[in-house]
N, C-alpha and C positions, 0 to 999 in steps of 0.2 A: 509337458508344461504348458500354459496356455502362450500362445502365440503373443509376439509383441503387439502386433495389430488388436488382439483381444484386450491385452491388459491397457491398452490406451483409451481403447472402448468403457473399457470400466472405470478407469480412471474420467473420463469427460463425463461417464453419466453420473457418478457419485457427486462430483463438481456441481452439475446440472442439479441434480437432487437436494442438493445443500442450498443452489439458488433459489428454487422453485417454493423451497418452504419457508425463505426468509421474505418473499414478495412474490405471493400467489398471484395479486392481480395484475401484475405486470406484464401483459402478455406479450409486450413488443422485446421486454428483457430476456423474457422466456425462450422467444424464437429467434433471438439473438445467440443466444449461447447453445441453441440446438444446433444452427449452422454452424459457428466456431468449432461445436465437437465433432462435426463431421469433417472439417479440412484435412486432417490427417491420411483419410481413406483416400488413396490412388485409384483412377479405374484400371481395370484388370489389361493386359496387353490385348492387340486387338480388337478393342472396343471403339467405335465410331458413334457421335454424337449427332443428330438433326433436328435442328429447333422450327417448331410449327407453334400454330394456334389453332385450338380445337373448339369452337362454341364460346369464341372470347377468352378461354383458358390458355395459358402460356402451358406446352408441351412439350416434349421430347422423344424422339425415336431412338432405344438406346440399341446399338446392332453390331452384334458380333461378327467377326471375319466369317466366310462361310457359313453364314445362318441361312438355314431355310425359310424363305419371306413367302412361303403358303401359310403359313401358321404365325402368332405374334400372342406374347403376354400383353394384357393390359394391367398395366399397375396403378391402382391407387395409393399413394402413401398412408401411412397411419399417422395418428396425430390426435385425435378425438376431433378432429374438424377445426382446432384452434391452431396447431401448429404443425409444422414440416413442408417439406419443398419440394422440389425436382433437387436441389442442391444437398439437401437431410439425407434422402433416400438413392442417389445416383450411384453410388459405389456397390449398394446391395442388389439394384435393378440390374448393374451390368454384371454381375456375379451370377444371378439369377439366370439371364439371359443366355452367357455364355455356357454355363453348367446346361442347360434345356438346348441351345445351338439353334435359337430362334430370336429373332429380334422382339423388345419390349417398345410398349406406347407408354410410358409415364405423364399422368397429368397432373399440372400443378393446380389443383381445383379450389375456389374461392373458400374464404376460412372466416370462422367466426372469431369475436362479435361483430365485425366490420360485415359481413354478410351474413345476415340470420338466418335460419331454417325456412326454407328448404332449397337455398340457394347456391348451397357446396357442389 
């Protein structure tokens, strides 16, 4: 049986899909819906976050307790260069970092259409 977290994700994805098909041109609505759909996903225990700025972009270190700091994951979220953020992928990055036992640096790169290619 799928986990409760999986069921919540699928429900969010279905609602997001319906909203997108209704109003594809409203990127701000799509971004808001994606942000809301990820709110139920909590960080795993033993994860700390450190905010920073990298070349003018918001970023955060996602650091498991006992992390091997000699290596790191560089994580760039998906979203077709138009949607996604530190928030939308934070729980996934935390799980990845925890499983790998190393810190992950997640970058909140610039999104289109506000920032045209190659600004991301």
